[in-house]
N, C-alpha and C positions, 0 to 999 in steps of 0.2 A: 883937676883941669877945669879952666873956665868953661862954663856951660856953652858959651858961644863958640867954643872950639870943639865941642863934642857933637858928633853926628851919628845918626843911625847907620848910615852907609857912606863909605868913601868909594868913589869910582875913579879908577886911574885910566884916563883917556877920554877925550871928547870927540871920538869918531862915531861912526854909525852905531856900533854895538853899545858903546858907553852911553851915548845920548838916549838910545832906546831904553836901556835898562834904567837910567836915571829918571826919565819922564814917567815911566810906568810906576816907579816907586813914589814919585812926587804926587801922583794922582790920588794916593791913599793917605797923604799927609806925612810920610816919613821925611825926616831931615836928611838931605843928601848933599854931599860935596863932591864935585867933579874936579879933579886935578888934571890939567893938560899942560904938557911941556911947551907946546907951540904957542905962538902969539895969537892964533885964531882957531876957533873950533871947526871941525869938519872939513879940513883942507882937501882930503881925498874925495869927499862927497862932492865938493865944488868942481874938481877937475875931472870927475868921472863922466863917461859917456860923451866925451868931447864937450863938456860943459853943460850937458843936458841931463845927466844923471840917469843911468839905466837902473832905476831904483828897485825893480824886482822882475821876476819872470813868472807869468801865470802858469807855466808848466813845471815850475821848480819842484823837484822830487829827489829822494835820496840817491838815485842813479846819476844825478848831476854833480855828485861830490866825490872827492878823493880823500881817503883816510886809511890808516892802517887797520881801523875798525870801521868798515862801511856801514855797520848798523847803528853806530853811535848817534848820528845826526837825526835819525828817524823820529825820536820822541819830540825834540824841540820843533822840528819842521812841521810835525802833525798838529802841534798845539798853537802855532802862530803861522798861518798860511799867507801866501801872497794876497789873498782877499782881505785879510785883517789889515794889512798895511794899506791896501787900496782904499779901504773904508776910511782910514784917516786922511789919505790924500783927497778923497772926494769931499770929506767934511770941510777941508780947507779950500775947496773949489780950485784946486790946482789942475790946470789943463794938461793932459798927457795923451800919448798915442802909443799904439803897438807898432813897433818898427818891423819886426819879423820874428818868427820862431818864439812868440810869447814875450819878447823883450819890451818892457814899458819904459818910455822916456818922457821927460818933461817937455811940453811944447815950448816953454820959454827958456828956463834956466835952472841949473842945479840949485841955485839960491832958493828956489821955491821949497825944495825938500829940506834944506838946512834950516831955513827960517821957520818952517813948520815944526821941526824938532825942537828948535830953540824956544819957540812960542809955547810949546807943550811943557818944556822945562820951566819956563817962566811962570806958567800957570800953576805948576807944582812947587813954586818957590825954591827951585833947585839953585844952589850956589855953584857957579862955574868959575874956577880960578885959573886964568891963563898964565902962560910963562912960568909955570911951576916946576922948579927943580927939586927932586926928592933927594935930600941929603942923608936921611937915615930912616929906616923902616923897621919897626918891630912887629912881627906877625903873631905875637902872643895876644891872648884876649885880655882887654880890648886892643885892637890894632892902634898903634901910634906911629904917625908919620911926621917927620920934621922936614920942612921945606924952606926955601928961601923967603917965603911969605909968613912963616910961622909954623907952629906945631899943632897937629890936629889928631883927634882920637875918634874911633868909630867901633861899633859892635861888629860890623861886617865890612869886608873889603871885596871889591869887584875889580879884577884885572882885565882891562880892555885896551891894552896898549898897542895892539896891532902887530905887524910883522916888520921885516927888514925892507920891504919893497918901497921904492921911491923915497930915498932918504930925505930929499929936499922938501917932501911933504910931511916929514915927521916920523918916517919909518925908523924903528930902532929895535934893539934886542933886549930892552929892559924886561919885558914880560918873561922871556926865556931865561934870563939870568935869575930873575926872582923865583921862577919855578925850580930851577936847579938848587937854589939856596934852601928851598923847602923840601929837597930830596925827591923832587918829581922828575922823572926822565923826560927828555925832550927828543922827539923824533928828528932825524936829520933834516936840515933846512936847505932849501934851494929856491931859486927864482922860478915862478910859474906865470903862465899867460904872458910870455915874453918873446920878443923876436929872436929868430935863429940867425947865427952868423956863419959865414963860410970863408975859408982861406984857400980853397982848391981852385981848379980850373973854371968853376962856375962863377967865381966872384966878379970877374969883369963883366960877364953877361948880366948878372943881377944888377950891378951898379949902372950899367947902360940902360936898364929898364926901370930904374928907380921911379916910383910913383905910379907905375902901371900895375894893373891887377887882372887876373883871370880866375875863373871858377875851376877848382880842382877838388879831388877827394884824396886825403892823405891818411896813411896808416903806418903802423909800426909792426912789421912782420914778426920781430923777435919778442914783442910784448903782447901776450895774449889778453892782458887786462885792459889794454888801450883800445877805445872805440875808434872807428873810422870817422873822420870829420870831413864833411863836404861844405865848402863855402869859398869865399874869395881868398886867393893867395896874392899878397902884395909884395912886389919886388922893392928892395931897399938898397941903399948904397953899400950896406955891409952884408946883406943876405935876404932873408924872407920873413915877412910878417903877414898881417891880415888875419881875419878870424880863424881860419882853419889851422894856420901855423901857430898862432897863439894857443889854440886849444891843444894841439898835439905836443907843444913844448912842455906842458905839465906832466906828460907821460914819458917824454924822451929822456934817455940817459946817455951820457958821454960815450961816444963810439958807436952808437946805434945808427942804423941806416933807415932813412925814410923811404916809403914807397908812395909815389905820387901819380895818381891817375889824372893826366892832363886834359882828358876829354871825358869827364864823368857822365855826360849826357848820352854818350854812345856806348851801347852794351857790348858790341863786338867791333873793335876798331879794324881788325883785319878784314872782316866782312864788309865794313863800310868802305874801306880803301878799294877792295876788289870790285864792289858794286860801282864805285865812281869810275874805275878804270874801264869797265864795260861801257859806261854811258859816255865818257869823255876821255878817251885814251890820249888825245893830243894836249890835254890840259896839264899844267905843271903841278907838282906837289905843293909848291908855295900857294898856288891858286886855291887848292883844296883847304890848306891850313887857314887861309885868309877868310874862309867862311865861318871859322870858329874863334879866331883870335884877332886882336887889333894888329894892324899892319906892322907896327914897331916890334911886337912880340914875335911875329912870324919872321921878320928880318933877322932879329938877334938869335933865335933858335937855329935858323938855317946857317948863319955865319959861324956859330960856336959848336953846334952839334952835328949838323948835316951839310957841311960846305959843298960836298960833291953832288948834292941833290938840288941845288939852287935853280939850275936851268933844266933839269931833267923833266921830261913829260912822263905821265903814268905808263905809257907804252914802253918807255925805256927802262923802267924799274924792274929789276929781277925779283923773283919770288923770295929770295933770301933777304933782299932789301925791304920788301913788303913786310916780311915777318919781323925783321929788326925794328922797323918803324912802328909797327903795331905794338910790340913789346915795350918800346921806350915811351910811346904815347900813353899807354894804359898802365905801365908799371915802371916809371922813371925812378931810378935809385939815386938817392942823395944822402951824403954824409955831412951833417953840420959839424963845424969845428967847436961850436959852443953856443952860448946865448948872450944877449945884451946884458944879462945880469940884473941885479936889484935896481940899477939906475932907471930902467924902463919897465921892470916887471910890474904887473898889476897886483900880484899876490905873492905871498910866501908859502911854499909848500912845506909840510911838516909842522912841527911845533909841539906844544905840550901834549904828551902822550895821553890819549883819552882813557887809558886804563886806570888813571888816577882820579878821574872825574865821574860824577854821576850824570848819566845821559839825560835824566829828567830835570835835574836842578842846576847843572854845570858847577856844582860845588866840589871842592876837593874832598874825597872820601874820608881821609883821615883828619882833615881840618875843615869841617862843614860850614865855617863862617867865612871861608875864602873861596872865591869863584873866579874862573877863567872863561872868558867869552870872546867870540869873534875870531879874527885872523890869527891870534896868538895860539889858538888850539889847532891840533892836527886834523882840521877839516877844511878842505879847499874846494871851492865851487868851480864849475866850468864858466866860460865866458858867457855873458848875457844876462846879468842881474842876479845870478845865483849867490854870489858872495855877499851881496847886500841882504838877500833873503836870510842867509845864515846869520848875519849880524843882527837883524831884527829878531829872528827866532831865538837865538842863543841869549841875547840880551833880555828878552821877554821871559824866557824860562828861568833865568837867574832871579829876575825881579819877582816873579810869582812865588818862588820858594822863600825869598826874604820876607815878602808880605805875609806868607802863611805862618811865619814864626816870629814876626815882629808886631809890636803894638805902637802905633803913632803916639808921639808925645802929647 
């Protein structure tokens, strides 16, 4: 094959993981080709964080990830930490800020992060071929890939093709299909970090409150593996979103019931209601609620859940009504009908089973010249920059292994 068509490494995918792997390889002089099916690199980087890219989380740790093997991510995350990525961001003088809970966002635009990655690739003389359609792929050594732009050969192949989330941004199942062709098992896939939808009696109330949010704590009583999440719950035309609902969606299974604490700042709602009754027996229940929620939320909850209590004063409430209110406010039971699906999901849960991969190198154990990194692997982060950190860390881990066994031309 023409030497110009032979590379040390071919990386499939110009997303976060693929670009991180490529730029790390380029820094030591390896010849790298990145093949990307979209017309632009890093589309999900650009749209992330509302266009400001939540590029990492300073508290990112293995506990922030979901996987059939929760120990798998530990090695890569320990060797490329948030501070390693922050060092690169600082080197490029990109202004950023901590929004909350360790989440780091660009002050200006996600373009700053993408341009930094592309500049690093350019410095390493990385070739990035956009709008590349893979027509044929031979995974024997050396790897041979025939595309609509020509045929290329490489000693090593890195699969960084992402998942099924947000198809319009390039999400596809190519990496999963390739894994199965290599006889690697793929863990069941589903949408994660995704809004929940409802078709029951609550749908009209949620739609009427669309765009409004309140702070809640949500849990899954049936799932002992699921953490509790406390944050904003956003009402939508079809159901519920916001940080806490996106978080719990990654653990929720069809038919499961959510438990929502609507007043997480109050330790004992029954005691709080009783105390208020003593102090202001002539005040209404709606008056008390209005101290905690926006007026529109109070109105909708009263109309749909407690229509008989709209005009009642605390003095008129019976002890059984008190108990019922306390239970519903602190442990509201909700049963979603489903999720918005991959169309709006931020990530894909499941993926290439980690039992086939080395946790240190991300290489396929039986085919050590082929690597899977990023979202295509069965490692999914919580909301808040953790999925980007996995992309950086897994891409770096694969690159370090390739460097250790390769000699630049």
